[in-house]
C-alpha positions in Angstrom: 183.4 33.4 113.4 181.3 31.9 116.1 181.9 29.0 117.9 179.4 27.3 120.3 180.4 25.9 123.9 177.6 23.1 125.2 177.7 23.6 128.6 179.0 19.6 129.9 176.3 18.4 132.7 174.4 15.4 133.6 171.3 15.7 131.7 167.5 14.8 132.8 166.6 11.1 131.9 165.2 11.1 127.9 167.1 14.3 126.9 170.6 12.5 126.1 170.3 11.5 122.9 168.9 14.5 121.8 171.6 16.9 123.4 174.4 14.5 121.7 172.4 14.5 118.2 172.1 18.8 118.7 175.8 19.3 119.8 176.9 17.3 116.5 174.8 19.8 114.7 176.6 23.2 116.3 179.2 23.1 113.7 176.7 23.5 110.7 174.7 26.0 112.4 177.7 28.4 113.5 179.4 28.1 109.9 175.9 29.6 108.4 175.5 32.1 111.7 179.1 33.3 110.7 178.4 34.0 106.9 175.9 36.9 108.5 176.6 40.2 109.5 176.5 41.2 113.3 174.1 44.1 114.1 176.4 46.0 116.6 177.0 49.4 116.8 180.8 50.4 115.1 182.3 50.6 118.4 181.0 47.1 119.6 182.3 45.7 116.4 186.0 46.7 117.0 185.5 44.9 120.2 184.3 41.6 118.8 187.0 39.1 118.7 187.7 37.5 115.5 186.0 33.8 116.8 183.1 34.8 118.9 182.5 32.1 121.3 178.9 31.6 122.8 178.1 29.9 125.5 174.6 27.1 125.7 173.3 26.0 128.7 170.0 23.1 129.0 168.2 24.4 132.1 164.8 23.7 134.2 162.0 25.6 134.0 162.1 26.5 137.5 166.1 27.7 136.9 164.7 29.7 133.2 161.7 30.7 135.7 164.1 32.2 138.1 166.1 34.1 135.5 163.4 35.2 133.2 162.2 36.6 136.7 165.6 38.3 137.6 166.4 39.6 134.4 163.3 40.7 132.4 160.9 41.1 135.6 158.4 38.5 134.2 157.3 35.6 136.6 157.1 32.9 134.7 159.4 30.4 132.3 160.0 31.2 128.7 162.0 28.9 125.7 165.3 30.7 125.4 166.7 33.4 127.0 170.0 35.2 125.6 172.5 37.1 127.4 175.0 39.6 125.3 178.3 40.4 126.8 178.7 43.0 124.2 176.1 45.6 125.3 178.2 46.9 128.1 180.6 48.4 126.1 183.4 46.7 128.3 186.0 45.2 126.7 185.9 40.9 125.5 188.5 38.9 125.6 189.3 36.3 123.2 189.1 33.4 125.7 185.9 35.3 127.3 182.2 33.9 125.8 180.4 36.9 123.4 177.0 36.3 125.0 175.1 32.8 126.3 172.3 31.3 125.0 170.0 29.3 128.0 167.2 27.1 126.9 164.3 25.5 129.1 164.4 21.7 127.8 160.9 21.3 129.2 159.6 24.0 127.1 161.8 22.9 124.1 160.3 19.6 124.4 156.7 21.0 124.6 157.1 23.3 121.1 159.2 20.0 119.7 155.9 18.3 120.1 153.4 21.3 119.0 155.8 21.7 115.8 156.1 18.2 114.5 159.7 18.5 115.4 162.3 16.4 117.0 163.7 17.6 120.6 167.2 18.2 119.1 165.8 20.3 115.8 163.7 22.4 118.6 166.9 22.9 120.2 168.6 24.4 117.2 166.0 26.5 116.4 166.2 27.9 120.2 169.8 28.1 119.9 169.9 30.1 116.4 167.0 32.6 117.9 169.4 33.2 120.6 172.5 33.6 118.9 170.6 35.8 116.7 170.1 38.1 119.9 173.6 37.9 120.4 174.5 39.3 117.3 172.3 42.0 117.9 169.3 41.5 115.9 165.8 42.2 117.6 162.6 41.0 116.7 160.4 43.3 119.0 162.2 46.6 117.9 160.4 47.5 114.5 159.2 45.4 111.4 162.4 45.7 109.6 164.3 43.6 112.2 161.3 41.4 112.5 161.7 40.9 108.9 165.4 40.7 108.8 165.7 38.3 112.1 163.4 35.5 110.5 165.1 35.8 107.1 168.4 35.4 108.9 166.8 32.4 111.2 165.4 30.7 107.9 168.8 30.7 106.3 170.7 29.4 109.3 168.0 26.6 109.9 167.8 25.5 106.3 171.8 24.9 106.5 170.6 22.4 109.5 167.7 21.3 107.8 164.9 22.5 109.9 162.0 23.4 107.9 161.0 26.9 110.5 162.4 29.1 112.8 160.9 30.7 115.9 159.8 34.2 115.1 157.8 33.4 112.0 156.2 30.2 113.7 153.2 31.4 115.4 152.3 33.6 112.2 152.3 30.8 110.0 150.8 28.3 112.5 147.9 30.6 113.8 147.7 33.1 110.9 148.6 35.9 114.0 151.6 38.0 114.6 154.7 36.1 115.7 156.3 35.6 119.6 
């Protein structure tokens, strides 16, 4: 079972209602993600707590750019970063998160407008994308992994009533490869 923990905090003016709506959808997303297999090694799966917690933070572009520079060596902002604590091989205790998802609220707002979604919908899209990475899915690894991640994304988002995921977005919109 996956459980999300949305970080409490003061959000910028204009996004509080979207964050609240997003928070209410997390239970449905959690249930849908919990039905998917984790794509981890056998050793990692043994260390996976029965109730896996994933933290979510909604952050500024400045913080996102600093994180993207530090962890991915890319000096630019991005929409979502995910961190899996399962990759290290160290034990994860039941009270500790197995990963964390950081979402740039400005990038999310821009992408929501571009794709005809509400900001709450886009937070859901980015959360599902990040959670799948924490679970071991990786659309950049191979074509088969990309397909598996797209299918998983679509299945989970459909449970929340959202029509399109992140990995298939650019391909459908522009007729090209996705992000």
